[in-house]
N, C-alpha and C positions, 0 to 999 in steps of 0.2 A: 693839142699841136697839131696842124692840119697838115704839115708835111715834113718827113724824115728822108734823110740819105745818107747811104751808107757811107760811112767815114773809112771802111776799109774792107777788102774782100777777103776771103780764105788766101794763106798762102802755104806751104807745106814744104817739107824738106825730108827728102828720099820718098823711095817708091812705097806706096802703099803694099806691102808685101802678099797679104792676104790674097788681095786682088789680083796681082801679078803672076798669082802662081795658078790662077785660073785660066790664064791664058786670058788674049783679048775680046773685050765685049762689042758686040753690034755697034755700028755706028751710030752716034747720039743724034735725038731729035731736038734741035736749037728753036728755042722761042724769037719769031721773028712775027713783025706787024702787029696791028692790032685787034685785040679779041675779048672775050667777056667769058666771065667763068662765075661760079657761083661762090667757090672755093679758092683761095689762093694759099699754098703751103709754101712757105721760104724755108728750103733745107728739105735735102731725101737721104735723111739718116733714119736711124732708127725710129727717134720722134717724126720727124716728116712721113717716114711712110707708115708709122703706126695711126698716125691722124688720120692719114690717107684713105686706110682700111677702115678705121671706126666710121667716118662719114661714108664710107659706103654701105655700111650696116644701118647708119642712123638715115640717112636720105638716099636711098637707091635712086638713080638717076639723077643725082647731082653733078654739074659741070665742076668738076674739080683741078686743077692744075697745081703741078707742084714743081718748084722750081730749084735746081741744083746747081752751085756754083761752078761746081766741078762733073766728074762722071760720079755715077753710083759706084758706094764702096770705095772711093779713092779718096775721100777725106778722113773727117775723124771714125767714120761707120768702119774703115779698115783698116783703122790703124791701133784699134785695141788688142788685148788680151783674148778677147772671145770667152769670158766668163759672164755666164749670166745669172748670178747669185741669190737665192731666195732668202739668207738669213741676213742678218745685221751684218754690215760692213762699212763701217765709218774708219775712211781715213785717216782721220784726226786723230783718233784714239790711240791708245797703246795695243789694244790688243780686238780692234773691229767692234767692242759694243758698242750699241748707238747710247744715245745722249736722250732720245725722247721713247714712244711708246712701239718697244721692238717687236713686242706680239702684231701689232697694227701693221708696220713697218714689211714684216713677214707675211703675212697675209695680202698685202697687196704684191709683193713683188711675187709671188707665187699666181695671182693675175696676170702678171705681164706674163710669166712663162706660161700660163695656160693659153692667152692671146695667141703667142709666137706660136705654141704647139698648134692651135687649132689653123693658125695660118700655113704653117709647116703640111699639113694635112690636105688644107681647102687647095694649095697650087701644087700641089706634088715635091713639096722640096727635098731633097737628098737628106738621110738619115746623117749622112757625114757632116752635114752642115748644123744637125741640132741634136748633139749626143748628151743626154741626161746620165751621164757616167759620175757626177758629183766631182768634188775637187778635195785637196788636203792643204792645211796650212802644214807649211813644214818647218821646223826648228831644227837648227843647227848650232846652239848653244845652249848653257843652264838659263839664261833670259828669256830666250825664245822658247823654251820647253814651258818654262814658267808661263809666258803669255796663253800657250796653247792650255794650260791648265785652268788658268782663268777665265779664259773664253768659254772651255767646256764648262764649266762650274755653270758661268752663266747663261750658257745653251741649256742647260737640267732646269735653270728656273724658268725658263721659259718652255719647257717638256718638249725640247727638241733633241733627237738622237744625235750623237756623235761617236766616234771607236777613234782610239788613242794607239796609235802606230808605233812601233821600236823600230830603232835601228837597223835591224833584219828586214822588217817587212818594208822598210821606205828604199833600202837598196833592191830588194826584191820587184818592187813599185818602177822605181826611176834608174836602177843600174848607177845610181850616187851612191858613196858611202859618209857624203858630206851632211847628211842628214842624223842627228840623234832621234828623232823623234815627229811626229808627223798627227795631224787630227783629220780625220775622213770624216765629212760631211756629205750626206747623199742628194741633196736638192740642186745643187748646181748642173744647169746645162751648161756643157761646153760646144760651143758655137763655132765653126768658121765662118767668121763674122760676115767677111764679104760675099763668100756662097751663098748666106742667107740673105742679104741686103742685094744681091743683085737678083736671085730667084724669087724676092720677096716683090720687089721694083717689076720683071717678068711678068709676075702673076698679076698683079694691079693694072697692070697696062689695059687689059680689056674694059677696064672702068675709069680709068686717071689717066688723065696726061700728065708724062712725064720729061720734062725738057731737061736736057743736060748740058753744060758748058754755058749755062743761061743764069747767071747770077745775078739777084736783085739788085738794082742799084739803088732805090728807093721807094717811096710810096707816097703819094699824095692824095688828100680828101679833095673830091670833086662831087658838090652838092650831098647826095646820100650814097655814093659810093667812092671807094678808093680806087685811085689808078698806081698801081704797079709797073713801075718800070726796069726793061732789063736795057742788053747794049743793044739790042736790035728791034724792039717792040716793048708793048705794054699789054697790059692785062686788066679790064675794069672789072672790079667785085665789089661784093657786098660784106667780105667777111677774110680776114688775112689770120693765118697762123704761122708765127715767129719759131721755128725749128731749129732754129741756129745756136743752139747753146750758146757759149762766151760772146759770139757776134751779134748777141742782142744789144750789147755794149756799143756796136758799132752803128746801130741805129738811134743811140740817144739814149736808151732805155738804163736804170741800173747803174747811171755812169757812179766812179768812185767806189763802187760796192762790190764787183765781182774780180776773183784773182785768177787770172788767166796763165794756165801751166803747159807745159811741155813735158810730156814724158817720154823715154827714149827704148829705143827697141830694136832686135837684131834677129835674124832667122838664119839657120843655117843653109848649107845646098842640100837637096836630097841626099841622103844617108845609103850609101851603098852596103853592099852585103858584107865587106870587109868592115865597114865600121857598126854596122849592128851588130855584127858577134861581138866587137870590143865592148858594146855600151850595154849590152844585156837590156834586162828590165821588160817592163811590159810597153806596149805599142801607144797607148794611147794614156794620156795623164796630165793632169795639171797640179801645178803647186804654186799656192800664192804663200808669202812670207807671213811667217809668226809675227813680225813687227812690221807693220804697214810701211814703212821706209825701206825694207827690205828689198829681194830680189823676186820676180814674179819668173818661175819655168814652166813650161810647158811642151810635152812631146804630141806629134799629130802624127795620122796615119792615115793619109786619103787616098782615093783612085787617083785625085787630080792634085798633084802638087804634092805628094808623096810622103815620106817620113823624114819629118824634120824637128828641131830643137828650137823653141823660140825663147830668148832672154830678155826681160825687161826690167830695167832699174834707171836711177837717176833722174832728178826734174828740177827744171829752173822755173823760176815765174817770169813772164814777159809779157808787161802790160801793153806793149805793140803787138803782140798776137803773131810775132814773126819769130820762131826759132834761130837762134843764132849758127853758123858752121862752127865757133868755138865748142859751143855746149854739146854740138852732135857728135864731134870728135873727141871732145874727154869722155863720153857716155859709151861711146864705141870703146876705148881704152877701159872703161871700168868692165863693162860687159865681155870683153873677152878674158879679164882676169877672173869674173865670176865663174862664165863659161869653165875657163879650166881648172878652175878649184873645185867646181861640182865633177866634173866629168875627166880627172887627169888621163884616160884612156884614149882620148879626143883631142887632148890640150894640143893647140896651134891651129886647130881647123879655121881657116878663114870663112867669116860670116857672107851669105851671098848678097843679105838686104840689112839694109840698116835704116833707119827712119826713126823721124818724131809725129808724137800723136798730140793734137789740142785738147787739153781739158779746163774745163769753167767750175770754180769753187766758190762756196761762200762761206764767210768766216763763221757763220751760226750752222752752215750744212743745208740749209733751206733750199728748194729751186725755185723757181720762177714759173709757177702755172696758172696764170689767171688774167683776165680783162686787163690789157693794157691802155687801149683809147676805143672807142666806140666803133665794134666790128674789130679790135683787133685781139688777138688772144698770142700767148707766149707757150712755149712748151720747152723751156731753157733752164740753163744751169745744174747741170746733172751731177755733181760733184763726184767725178771720176767713175760713175756707177752707170754709163749710159746704155749698156743693152737691156737693162730692167727699168734704171729710172727713165730711159729715155722714152721706152715703150709706153709708161706709164703716163709719163707727162703728155706724150702726144696723144693717147686715148683721151685723157682728160680734157686736152683744150680742143677736142674736135666736140667732146659731150658740151664742152660751155658754149662752142660757136654755135650748137644746135640747139643752146636752152635744156641742155640734158643735165639731170645732177645724180652723183653715185659716189660712192664710198671714195673712188677716186679724188673726183673734184670736192670732195668734202674736207680730205684731207689735204690737199695741195692749197686750196682756197685760205685754210685757216691756219697756214703756217706764215710765220713773219717774213718781213723785208727782208732781205740780205743786209747785213750790216754795214755800216758804213767803214773802210779802210782808213787805215794812215793815211795823211797826204803823201806823195810821191816828192823827194826819191826815197824816202822812209821806208815805203810800204816794200819796194821790191827790195833794196836793199837788205831790210829786217829779213823779209821772206826767203830769200835767198841764201841769208846766212843761217838762218833756222834750218832750211832743208839741207843744206852743208851739215850741219849738227845732226840732224835726227840720220842723214845718212851714213854719216859716221857713225853714231851710238847704236846702229842697227848691225854694224858689224859683220859676223860671218851668213846672219841672215839674207 
């Protein structure tokens, strides 16, 4: 096809709290008028900025333009929980063990972490934004504990270390008596995702033109080049990288094959001295649930944004890519209950921020990182693992666009296409029913 027009543009519900607690950004530069570039990247999140950085390494001096529909770190990149995970973390499984080659996936994830760490060093990104602290799978029930034991055995077969924490150790870490055990793994990096993305964008601006509030509304083949349009202008380019995750479908690619989900989260106000005394525990930690459909909790302590707790739970499938107010309201009620259960000493504390974050999954847990049309490459469908998987697919798409091959390009280009979904409305009704059932089944987790 020689022309693609965006069927829809990103819409968000609630503030991107990770960005909000950092304070305002400088005024954005908006794309206007007619210009040319060697590469145009659509999307300025983990995939898009990783692609931009990799292009600067492969083709120094190339003219690279990034088109971000909103502000940096205020889309999906600023709405996740900030876990950059090295180990297998398949959200479709019972205990996160993957269905494929978990050793290969772990090796790739560690390449993503190394790439991000090098960017931190190159651009002087604050250590608070990139904390190699590891994470814990928290278990609140016998079933959750069994999931952790199963996952620990799986990690042992991979030669990966883990440490089982008992109830006392979990309370010492989190300040909560809710967890009966935990499984600590050391390789996860805990990000301040908005801080990392905003800082990465600032560092890249020395070599890359980053436009914000400049959504790509379409692109059309014109001779040997593509014309990418925005609301106020256009860019002629030879190569396009689509780094817009689920909005790949907005341009007509992989229609009927992508699951568009929203996960919901909330963040406390900055905890004062009295609240901190009641809470106890360590000042920084991250707990993923032993059941993937459970509740993720995280405590942060940063110089900017303060000491806060983040709660993330509830998921809804929204093929139209627009989260509903009803879904957000329901998630807010569930999250308050989950928070109060874990921290009765802080029960009733009103959340300062609540938001929805857009994820894109495929039934067979594959990404879409390949050439889509002549001169058009994708770094999309991150399956809820956007900090690491987005970094990887961004690197890989940049390499493909430059004619390079690597372990990353080989891995992703060998993956099958996303499986076709059942036809609507059955896909939406069935998927949301399954999500609710899995959420209920996760129980105390």
